C-alpha positions as CSV (number, residue, x, y, z in Angstrom):
1,L,109.9,130.5,101.3
2,A,113.6,131.2,100.3
3,H,113.1,131.1,96.8
4,R,111.3,134.1,96.9
5,W,114.0,136.2,97.7
6,Q,116.2,135.6,95.6
7,V,116.2,138.3,93.2
8,D,119.9,137.6,90.9
9,V,118.1,136.6,87.6
10,V,116.1,140.4,88.2
11,V,118.8,141.6,88.4
12,A,120.4,140.5,85.5
13,I,118.3,140.9,83.6
14,L,117.8,144.3,84.3
15,S,121.6,144.9,84.5
16,D,121.5,143.4,80.2
17,L,118.6,145.9,79.5
18,L,120.3,149.0,81.1
19,A,123.6,147.7,79.3
20,G,121.0,148.6,75.9
21,M,120.0,152.3,77.1
22,I,123.6,153.3,78.0
23,T,124.0,157.0,76.1
24,D,126.4,159.6,76.8
25,E,123.8,161.4,79.1
26,S,122.9,158.1,80.8
27,F,126.3,156.8,80.9
28,A,127.9,158.9,84.8
29,V,125.0,157.6,86.6
30,I,124.6,153.9,84.6
31,A,128.8,153.7,85.2
32,E,128.7,155.1,88.5
33,H,126.0,153.0,90.1
34,A,126.9,149.8,88.4
35,I,130.6,150.4,90.2
36,L,129.2,151.2,93.5
37,K,126.3,148.2,93.3
38,G,129.5,145.9,91.8
39,L,127.6,144.6,88.9
40,E,130.1,143.3,86.6
41,R,128.1,142.8,83.5
42,L,126.9,146.2,83.5
43,K,130.3,147.7,84.3
44,T,131.4,145.8,81.2
45,A,128.8,147.2,78.9
46,A,129.6,151.3,80.4
47,Q,133.1,150.6,80.1
48,R,133.2,149.9,76.5
49,F,130.7,152.4,75.6
50,G,133.2,154.6,77.6
51,T,136.2,153.9,75.7
52,E,134.1,154.1,72.2
53,S,131.4,157.5,72.9
54,K,134.2,160.6,71.6
55,K,131.8,162.7,74.7
56,V,132.5,160.3,77.4
57,Q,136.0,160.9,76.9
58,A,136.0,164.5,76.6
59,D,133.9,164.3,79.9
60,L,136.4,162.0,81.7
61,R,139.3,164.6,80.5
62,A,137.4,167.9,81.5
63,G,136.4,166.2,85.2
64,R,133.4,166.3,84.6
65,L,132.5,162.6,85.6
66,P,131.9,161.6,88.9
67,A,134.6,160.8,90.7
68,V,134.1,157.1,90.8
69,A,133.3,157.1,86.7
70,Q,136.4,158.7,86.5
71,L,138.3,155.8,88.4
72,F,136.5,153.1,86.4
73,H,138.3,154.6,83.3
74,G,141.4,155.7,84.7
75,G,141.4,158.8,85.6
76,S,142.1,161.0,88.6
77,P,139.1,162.1,90.4
78,S,139.0,165.6,90.7
79,K,138.4,167.5,94.1
80,P,139.1,170.5,94.6
81,N,136.9,171.9,97.1
82,E,137.6,168.8,99.4
83,P,139.5,170.1,102.6
84,K,142.8,168.6,104.0
85,S,142.1,166.6,107.2
86,K,143.4,167.4,110.1
87,R,146.3,166.0,112.4
88,R,144.4,164.8,115.7
89,R,147.0,166.2,118.7
90,M,147.5,164.1,121.6
């Protein structure tokens, strides 16, 4: 029964398929999920695409990518609406 739940091969196959489907429009979502799920092959493909795409680079400079994807490409995530944490009093 244990072999039924081993899906590493399926994840690798789907990661390779997704790597071939990365476009300027799908980059942010695919890169974000590759990072959050720890999919190394897909992260590498997304990073390669992101460095070669002029639109992705423009989005990175403008801060239009998700925070995770911005960190992935060496940018700093913009969080203008995030409230500052309050100090606790004892």
